[in-house]
C-alpha positions as CSV (number, residue, x, y, z in Angstrom):
1,M,8.4,-171.3,32.4
2,Y,4.9,-172.1,31.2
3,G,3.0,-170.1,28.5
4,P,3.8,-167.5,25.8
5,S,7.2,-165.8,25.5
6,V,6.4,-162.0,25.7
7,S,8.2,-158.7,25.5
8,F,5.3,-156.6,26.7
9,Q,5.4,-155.1,30.2
10,L,3.6,-152.5,32.2
11,S,5.2,-149.0,32.1
12,R,6.1,-146.9,35.1
13,V,5.9,-149.6,37.7
14,P,8.6,-150.9,40.1
15,L,11.0,-153.5,39.0
16,I,9.9,-156.9,40.1
17,E,12.6,-159.1,41.7
18,P,14.0,-161.7,41.3
19,P,14.3,-161.8,37.5
20,E,12.3,-165.0,37.3
21,A,9.4,-163.4,39.1
22,K,9.5,-160.5,36.6
23,L,9.4,-162.9,33.6
24,L,6.6,-164.9,35.1
25,F,4.6,-161.7,36.0
26,N,4.8,-160.4,32.4
27,Q,3.8,-163.8,31.1
28,A,0.9,-164.0,33.5
29,L,-0.2,-160.6,32.5
30,M,-0.3,-161.6,28.8
31,L,-2.4,-164.7,29.7
32,E,-4.7,-162.5,31.8
33,F,-5.1,-160.1,28.9
34,A,-6.0,-163.1,26.8
35,F,-8.8,-164.0,29.3
36,N,-7.0,-167.2,30.2
37,R,-7.8,-166.9,33.9
38,V,-6.6,-170.4,35.0
39,E,-3.1,-170.1,33.6
40,S,-2.6,-166.5,34.5
41,R,-3.6,-167.3,38.1
42,R,-1.1,-170.2,38.2
43,N,1.7,-167.9,37.1
44,F,0.7,-165.0,39.4
45,E,0.5,-167.3,42.4
46,H,4.0,-168.6,41.6
47,V,5.2,-165.0,41.3
48,V,4.0,-164.1,44.8
49,R,5.8,-167.1,46.2
50,L,9.0,-165.7,44.7
51,S,8.2,-162.1,45.6
52,P,5.7,-162.1,48.5
53,R,6.1,-158.4,49.4
54,C,5.3,-157.2,45.9
55,A,2.0,-155.3,45.9
56,L,1.8,-155.3,42.1
57,C,2.2,-159.1,42.1
58,W,-0.7,-159.5,44.5
59,W,-2.7,-157.2,42.3
60,G,-2.1,-159.6,39.5
61,V,-3.4,-162.5,41.7
62,A,-6.5,-160.4,42.6
63,R,-7.2,-159.5,39.0
64,S,-7.1,-163.2,38.0
65,Y,-9.9,-163.8,40.6
66,S,-11.9,-160.7,39.6
67,S,-14.6,-160.2,36.9
68,N,-14.2,-159.5,33.2
69,I,-16.6,-159.4,30.3
70,N,-16.6,-163.3,30.3
71,H,-16.6,-164.2,34.0
72,D,-18.0,-163.1,37.3
73,I,-16.0,-163.5,40.5
74,E,-16.6,-167.1,41.5
75,N,-14.9,-167.1,44.9
76,Y,-15.3,-163.9,46.9
77,T,-13.5,-165.4,49.9
78,L,-10.3,-165.9,47.9
79,F,-10.7,-162.7,46.0
80,N,-11.2,-160.7,49.2
81,E,-8.1,-162.3,50.7
82,V,-5.7,-161.6,47.8
83,A,-7.1,-158.1,47.2
84,A,-6.5,-157.3,50.9
85,R,-3.0,-158.8,50.7
86,A,-2.2,-156.5,47.8
87,L,-3.3,-153.5,49.8
88,A,-1.3,-154.7,52.9
89,E,1.9,-154.9,50.8
90,L,1.5,-151.5,49.2
91,R,4.4,-149.1,49.9
92,P,4.9,-145.5,49.1
93,E,7.8,-146.4,46.8
94,D,5.4,-148.4,44.7
95,G,4.2,-145.1,43.2
96,P,0.8,-143.7,42.3
97,K,0.1,-146.0,39.4
98,V,0.4,-149.2,41.4
99,S,-1.4,-147.6,44.3
100,M,-4.3,-146.7,42.0
101,M,-4.4,-150.3,40.6
102,V,-4.3,-151.9,44.0
103,H,-6.9,-149.6,45.5
104,S,-9.2,-150.2,42.5
105,M,-9.4,-153.9,43.3
106,Q,-10.8,-153.0,46.8
107,H,-14.0,-151.8,45.1
108,L,-14.9,-155.4,44.1
109,R,-14.5,-156.8,47.6
110,V,-17.8,-158.1,49.2
111,P,-18.1,-158.5,53.0
112,G,-17.8,-162.1,54.1
113,A,-21.2,-162.1,55.6
114,M,-22.7,-161.3,52.2
115,G,-21.4,-164.5,50.6
116,N,-21.1,-163.8,46.9
117,G,-23.2,-160.7,47.1
118,T,-26.5,-159.7,45.5
119,K,-26.7,-158.8,41.9
120,A,-27.2,-155.1,42.8
121,L,-24.1,-155.1,45.0
122,V,-22.0,-156.8,42.4
123,N,-23.2,-154.3,39.7
124,A,-22.5,-151.4,42.1
125,S,-19.0,-152.7,42.8
126,R,-18.2,-153.0,39.0
127,H,-19.3,-149.4,38.5
128,A,-17.2,-148.3,41.4
129,L,-14.2,-150.0,39.9
130,A,-14.8,-148.3,36.6
131,E,-15.2,-144.9,38.3
132,H,-12.0,-145.4,40.1
133,L,-9.9,-146.4,37.1
134,C,-11.5,-143.8,34.8
135,A,-11.7,-140.9,37.2
136,N,-9.1,-138.8,35.4
137,H,-8.2,-138.6,31.7
138,T,-5.0,-140.5,31.2
139,T,-2.3,-140.8,28.5
140,D,-1.0,-144.0,30.2
141,A,-1.9,-146.9,27.9
142,D,-2.1,-149.4,30.8
143,V,-4.5,-147.3,32.8
144,A,-6.6,-146.5,29.7
145,A,-6.9,-150.3,28.9
146,L,-7.9,-151.1,32.5
147,C,-10.4,-148.3,32.4
148,A,-11.9,-149.6,29.2
149,D,-11.9,-153.2,30.6
150,A,-13.8,-152.0,33.7
151,L,-16.4,-150.1,31.7
152,M,-17.1,-153.0,29.4
153,T,-17.4,-155.3,32.4
154,T,-20.3,-153.1,33.7
155,S,-22.3,-154.3,30.7
156,P,-20.7,-157.4,29.3
157,W,-21.4,-157.9,25.6
158,D,-24.1,-155.2,25.7
159,Y,-22.3,-152.1,24.6
160,Y,-24.9,-150.5,22.3
161,D,-28.4,-149.0,22.4
162,G,-29.5,-150.0,18.9
163,P,-26.9,-148.6,16.5
164,R,-25.4,-146.2,19.0
165,L,-22.7,-146.8,21.6
166,K,-24.0,-146.5,25.1
167,A,-22.9,-143.3,26.8
168,I,-21.0,-145.1,29.5
169,M,-18.9,-146.9,26.9
170,E,-17.7,-143.7,25.2
171,P,-14.5,-143.3,27.3
172,A,-13.7,-146.9,26.5
173,W,-14.1,-146.3,22.8
174,E,-12.1,-143.0,23.0
175,Y,-9.1,-144.7,24.8
176,L,-9.1,-147.9,22.7
177,R,-9.5,-146.1,19.4
178,R,-6.6,-143.8,20.4
179,D,-4.3,-146.6,21.3
180,V,-5.2,-148.7,18.3
181,S,-3.0,-146.6,16.1
182,P,0.3,-147.0,14.3
183,S,1.6,-144.0,16.2
184,R,1.1,-145.8,19.6
185,A,3.0,-148.8,21.0
186,P,0.7,-151.9,20.7
187,H,-1.0,-152.8,23.9
188,P,-2.4,-156.3,24.0
189,L,-5.4,-155.6,26.3
190,S,-6.4,-152.5,24.3
191,L,-6.2,-154.4,21.0
192,H,-8.2,-157.3,22.4
193,L,-10.9,-155.2,23.9
194,F,-11.2,-152.9,20.8
195,I,-11.9,-155.9,18.6
196,H,-14.8,-156.9,20.8
197,L,-16.1,-153.3,21.2
198,A,-16.0,-152.7,17.4
199,E,-17.3,-156.1,16.2
200,P,-21.1,-155.7,16.6
201,S,-22.5,-155.9,13.1
202,T,-25.4,-153.5,13.9
203,Y,-23.0,-150.6,14.7
204,D,-22.9,-148.0,12.0
205,L,-19.1,-147.6,11.8
206,N,-17.3,-145.2,9.4
207,S,-15.4,-148.3,8.3
208,P,-16.9,-151.8,8.8
209,L,-13.3,-153.1,9.1
210,I,-12.2,-150.7,11.9
211,G,-11.6,-153.7,14.2
212,Q,-9.2,-155.1,11.7
213,L,-6.7,-152.4,12.7
214,A,-6.5,-154.0,16.1
215,A,-6.4,-157.5,14.8
216,D,-3.5,-156.7,12.4
217,A,-1.6,-155.1,15.3
218,L,-2.2,-158.1,17.5
219,D,-1.2,-160.6,14.8
220,G,2.1,-162.2,15.8
221,M,2.6,-159.9,18.8
222,V,2.2,-162.7,21.4
223,R,2.7,-166.1,19.8
224,G,1.5,-168.9,22.1
225,A,-1.0,-166.7,23.9
226,G,-3.9,-168.8,22.6
227,H,-7.0,-166.6,22.5
228,L,-5.0,-163.5,21.5
229,D,-3.6,-165.4,18.5
230,H,-7.2,-166.4,17.8
231,M,-8.4,-162.8,18.0
232,A,-5.8,-161.8,15.4
């Protein structure tokens, strides 16, 4: 098995079988949360070979082809294909959380005739994804992290108007600040994103070291995860 050894896993989702697929999925997820797209995709694609009827596993492949604060979707043909496959494999027994995650990916699909889409269409799809993931206030740390990630992707590396957080980023700050707390189980994506959201030196924070809370929690959590180790 390639990559970091991890204990983190999503909550309230179906058990992935066989056990090897589950281990590879959790590893792929950690690589994805570290923004290591190439290696996460390699793992996710192996997972769906082991468990081809797993909608959550296909969601993982789709996410590895999707956009984040560092990357745009580079191949819409492949993204459309794997996002559609995730939807096709969705079953009632997968539950509402997986259903929401899989349906959220559909907002990023661009019709084949549109090629890679216009900038306006891409921006609209990112906002639609954020609206879907952030539609209802949640106490679920996974959903909160995905919501924050989607919001930050609508305006990559541009989260402030002068010294003030942009209004659209306020839910991201609320969720991430809530989950970067000793009273909450550490979530690698939340910790990673909060460091980036809190790091601008122009932001008038109550504490200039507020991002250090996330870095301290991340330190040693996922050894071998490359960028996450670097962030800590």
